[in-house]
N, C-alpha and C positions, 0 to 999 in steps of 0.2 A: 690427399689423405682424408678419405671419407670415414666417418664413424656413424654407421647407419644401423647398428644393432646394439642391443642391450645384453648384459650378462645376467641371466636369471636362472636359478636352480641348477647351476653347473653347466649351462649351455648358452651359446650366443643365439639370441632369438630376434625375430623381426618385431618392431614396435607395433602397438595397436594404432598409434597416431601416425598420420601421414605427414605431419608437419616437419619441415627441415629448415635449417638456417645455414648461411655461409659461415665457414670458419675463416676468419680474417687474419692474415699475417700482418702484424702491426708495423713491421719494418717497411712495408710498401703500401699498406692499405688495401691489398688485393686478396681476393678469395683464394684459399689454398686447399679447400675441401668442403664437404657437406657434413652437417651434424643432424641426426634425427633427434627430435624433441618429444619427450614422453608426455603422457597424460595420466589421468586418474586411474585408468584401467592398468596401465603399465606399472604404476606404483603398487596397486593392489596385488598384482601378480608377483611382484618382487617381495612384498611383505609376506604374502602367503608362503612363498618358498622359504623365507627366513623362519617363519613360524614352524613349518614342518621340520626344519633342521635343528631347531633349538633344543629339544629334549635330549637328543643324542649328543650334540656338541657340548652343551652345558654340563653333561655328565662325564665328559672325558677327564682324565687325570691331568693336572698341570704339566706333568712331564710329557704327556702326549701332545698337548697344545704347544709346548716349547719345541718339540721336535718338528711340528708343522711350521712354526715360525723360522726355525733354522733352515728348513728347505726353501722357504720364501726368500730368506737372505741370500742363499746360494744362487737362486735364479735371478734375483734382483741385481746382484753384483755382476752377473754375466751380461745382463741386458741394460746395464746402467747407461751406456753411451746412447743407446736407442732412446731411452727415456729422456736423457739430456737434450738430444736433438729435437725431440718433440716439444720440450719446454721452450727451446730457442725459437721454434717456429710459431708456437701458439701464443706466447706472451712476450717475446722479444728479449729474453735474457741473453746477454752475450755468451759466446761459446765457452769461454773460460769460467764464467759464473755458472752456466748451465751444467757443465761437466764437473764442476767443483761443488760449491755449497748447495746449489739447487738439487741436483740429483743425489749428491752425497749426503744431504741431510736425511733423505729417506732411508738410506742404508744405515746411517748412524742411529736413528730412532728405533728401527727394527732390531738392530743388534742390542740396543740398550734395554728394550722390553724383555728380551731373552734373559739378560742379566737381572733385571728388576723382579722377574717372577720368583727368583730365589729369595728375595727380601720380603715377600708377602707371606704372612702366616695364614694360610687358607683355613686351617682349623687350629684352635688354641684354647686353653682354659681361660675363663673369664678373669681369674686372678691366679698369680703364680702358685702352684701347688694345689689349686682347687680342682678336684677330679669330678665334681658333680655338676658344674656349670660350664658349658662349652659355647664358644663363639665360632660360627661357621660363615665363611664368605662364599657367596654364590652369585652366578651371573644374573644381571638385572633382567635381561630379556632381549627382545629385538631392538637393535639400535639403528636410528636414522642418522646418517653422517652427511653433513652439508659442508662442502669445502670451497675455498676461494681460488682465484686465479694467480695470485701474486707469488706464492711459494707452493706450487701445486703438490709436489711430493712430500714436502715438509709436513703439510697439514693432512694430507691423505694418510700418511703412515702414522702420524701421531694419533689419529682416530682409529684407523683399521687395526694397527698393531696392538693398541691397548684393548680394543674390543675382542680381538682374537685371543689375546692372553687371558682375558677375564672369562672367556667361555660364552660370550654373546654371539648371536648371529646378527647380520646387518644388511642395510641397504645404503649404498653410497650414491649421493648426488653431487658430482663435482661441478664446478662452475662451467657454464656453457661456453666461457671464453678460454677454458683450458681443458678441453676434452680429450686431446690426443694422448697426453701422458697418463691420464686416468684409464683409458682403454688399454694401454700397454701394461699398466699395473694389474688390471684384471687378468690379462694373459699370464702375467707372472704368477698370480695366485692359482690360476688354473693349472699351469705347468707344475707348480709346487705341490699339487695334490690337496689343496684345501677342499674339504668335503662339499658336495653339491648343496647349495642353499645357504651355506654359512656366510658367503659373501655374494652380494648381488649389486649390480650397477645399473642405474637408470639415469640417462642424461635428460636435461630439460631446464626450464626456467624456474625461478623461485615461486612464481605465481602458480604454475601448473603442477610442478613436482614437489617443490619445497613445502608449499602449504598443505598438500595432501599428506606428506610424510609427517608434518608437525601435528596434524590433527588425527592421524590414523589411530583407531582404538587398539590395534595390536602392536603398536610401537611403544616400548616402555621407556626408552631414553633417547634423547635427541641431543646431538652435539653439532653446533654451528660455529664456523669461523667466518666472519663477515663484518658488515657495517653495524653500527648501533641500531639503525633503523630496522635492519633485517632481524637483529636480535630481539627487538621489541615485538615485531610481528610474530616471530616463532614462539616467543614466550606466551603471547596471548592465545595463539592457536593450540599450544600444548596444554594450556591450563584446563581446558574442558575435560581432558582425560588424565589430569594430574601426573604428567610425565616428569621424569627427572630431566632438567635442562642444563646443559653446559654451553657457555657462550664465551668465545674469544673474539673480542670486538676491536674497537679502534684505540688509537693512542695519540698522544701529543708529547712525546718524550722530552723531558728537560735534561739538558747536558750542562752541568755547572762547572765552570773553570775558575778556580781560585788563583790569586796572583802568586802563590808560593810553589807553583809547579812549572814545568817546561811549557809555557803558554803556546808557543808556535806549534810544538809537536801535538799538543792537545787539540788545538783548533784544526790543524791539518787532518788529524785522525777523525775528528768529529765530522768534518766536511766530507771526507772520503766515505765514511760510513753512511752519511746521509744520501749521497749520490749513488751508492751501490743499489742495484736492482731498480734504478731510475726513481729512487725514493719511495718505492711501492712496498713498504714494510711497516706494519703496525707498530713495531717497536723501534722505529727510526728515531735518532736524536734530533728532532726537528726544531726544538727551541734551544739555542745555545745561549746560556746565561754566563756573562763574563764580568769579573770584578773590574770596576771602572779604571783602576790604575793601569791595567794591561789591555783595556778594551780595544783600542785602535790596533794594537799589535795582533790581536786575535782576528779582528775583522779583516785585516790585510792578508793574513795567512789563509783564512777561509776563502776569500775572493780569489787568491792565487790558485788554490786547488780547483775551484770551479772553472777557471779559465784554462786549466791544464788537462781536465778530464777529456779523454778521447771518446767522442760521441759518434756513433755510426752503425753500420751494418752489423748485426749480432753475429753473423757467420764469419766475420773477419777476426783473426786471432788478436790483433792489437786493440780492438774495441773494448772500452771500459764501461760504457753506458749505452744501452739500446733505447728503443722507444718505450713509451707507456702503452698500456695494453690495448686501448681501443679509442675510437673517435670520441665517445662520451667522456672518458677520462681526460683526453687531450683538450677538449673544449673547456672542461671544468677547471683544470689546472691553470690554463692560460687566463681564464676569467679571474681566478684568485690572485694570480700575479698582477693583473691589472688593478684589482682591488687594493693590493698592498701599495702600489704606486699612488693610487688616488687617496689613500688614507694617510700618506705622508711618510711611509717607510723609505729609507735611503737604499736605492738599488745600487749595489756595488759590483754585481756580476750577473750575467744572464739577462732574462727578460722574457717577454711573451713571443718573440719572433722565433722562427725556426733556426736551428743551429747553422752556422756558416757552412755552405757547401751542400746542404741537404734541402731538397725541394719536394719530398714525398714521405709518406709514413707519419707516424704519430710521435715525433721527436720533440722533446722539450729541452731548452738550454739549461744547464746546471745554474741555478739562481740563488743568489745570496742577498738578503735584506738586512741592513743594519738599522740602528736607532728605532727598533720596534718596541712597543709596550704591550702589555698583556690585554689591553682593550681592543687591539686591532684584530681584524678578521684573520689575518695570516698567522696570528699567534694563538688563536682559539680553535679554529677549524682544522681538522685533519685533512691536509691538502692531498696527501698520498701521491706525491710527485717529488721531483728533485728540487725542492725549495727549502732552503735553510734560513731561519729567522734568528737574528742575534739581538739580545736584550742586555743592557747593562745593569749591574747591581753594585751596592756599596758594602753591605755587611752580610755576614753569614745568615742572620735572621731574615734579611730581605730576600736573599737567594732562595731560602726554603719557602718563604711566603709566595714568591712568584712561581716557583716550581710546582707547588701544591694548588695553585689557583687555576684549576682545570677540572672539567667534568671527567677527564680520563685519569688513569693511574696505572698504566701498563709497565713502562720501563723508564728508568732514570739512569743518568750517567754522572759521574763525579770525578773531578781531577784535582788532587791536592797531594803535596808531599808530607802533610801533617797527619800522622796515623790516627791520632785521637780525634782530629776533626773529621777524618774519613768515617770513623766509627759513629761519631755523634750525628753527623748530617745524614748518613745513610739510614739511620734508625728513624729520622724525622720525615723522610720523604715518603709520601703516600703513593707508593708504586709497588707492584708485585715483584719487580726485579730491579736491582741496583747493581751497576757495573762500575767498579772502581779502577781508575787509571788505565783504561784501555783493555781490561781483562774481559773475558767472555765466560758465560755460563756453560758448563759441560752438558752433554747428553745426560738425561735423567734428572736435570733440575726442573722444578715446577715452572711451567710457562703459563702466565695469566696475570690478571691485574685487579686493581681496586676500581670502585665507582663504575662509570659507564664503559670501562674497558672489559667488563664481562663478569662471569660467574664460573667458578671452578678452576681447575688447573689441568694442564696437559703435560705429558712426559713422565717417564719413570714410574715409580710406585704410585705417585699421585694420579697419573693418567689412567692407570689400570683401575684404581679404586673408584673412578668416576663411573665405571660400568659394573660395579659390584654392589650387592645388597648384604647387609649384616643380619645374621640370624642368631638369636640367643636361645640356647636349649638348656633347660634345667633337668635335674635327675639323670644326668649322663651316666650310663652304666660303665663301671670299671672294666678294663680289659681282663679277659679270663687268664 
């Protein structure tokens, strides 16, 4: 499955660069195709195409842009299984996950942006009844979109869908570790009739392509989902030309289980959530905080789930957890598991060895550490793998203190049967999202966090607004 062309100006074109890399199937560690890697010239050509398309696309009526998005949804829905199979191959998502939440999230976000467009007041009076002062929302400009490998279509559609709805033109740089689904998505947009130059795709590394996009003088807004390190680099590069920067970065989600709930059910649900997608989710509940009275009960339940998770070939229907994405992540996660053992955490499930019966590929055993404290490496660093850490607490105040003792603030989880406690604690958690008692946020909810988890929000109205400028006009003439 080779990806040797870029989509620029409404056509598939050969790259300027001759550099290629192997696309690795993480389930076996073997090459499954070749990927062309772009350079500065490729980026400049893509940005120039987006600049040429901007005036006409940004001037379209919202209804026209909505119609384009509706066509994209139709084509995406028809090709969803192709996209899912690509995700399964490129980053190891099990078939059920790939055809369900992975590919399905892309469709869900696109459909929600169509709905959200009706909730945006593109033109409105500054004050109710004020006919002389008008507020107008306009597309920001050319957008550079840099997306990760862990939820490829989730992040691509959150950015591309919002930018299309706002009237921006764009250049997408997907992760070089998840290029296949992005290339199929470009085919979807082409088939749906997105005008030439509105959407452009350039593959490549962060150093060669990402840095040029971040610093390009004709790019007005940049949106990145990735590591905090990458977010800092993009922010510095964008500062020279005063771009708007949106960042969705790391997380170290606290999952608080009080003793007044169904503790086993809460611990089991937390563990299953943690091991979904091989733990490669920035909003994963990676720190489970349990009230001491029921602590060992929760530890036993989480360990039981870890030992029951079916790890194996993503293409087999029964598989619940596949590999991690690449050799680099594989080595890093195993190193952090070893660090947890060396620092005195109690290993109750998993470990750094390959899962039983598996001798190739980048597979990590579902791992649970108990007796962790917030000073340990495994409690502070985002492991981005199937590793759950469990910490005890005594009081509500202590739970909140431990939960907020992190540079991150993306997602938090809370389990209690006390309604007032749920309201009280959720307000005190420094996180952009709080999920109570196993509930999930719907499409259209703002996705983003506090602290080093990023800047800005994605999804729904909030996501579209990231690509809009606000213009105030005085002396607005009354309608004849």
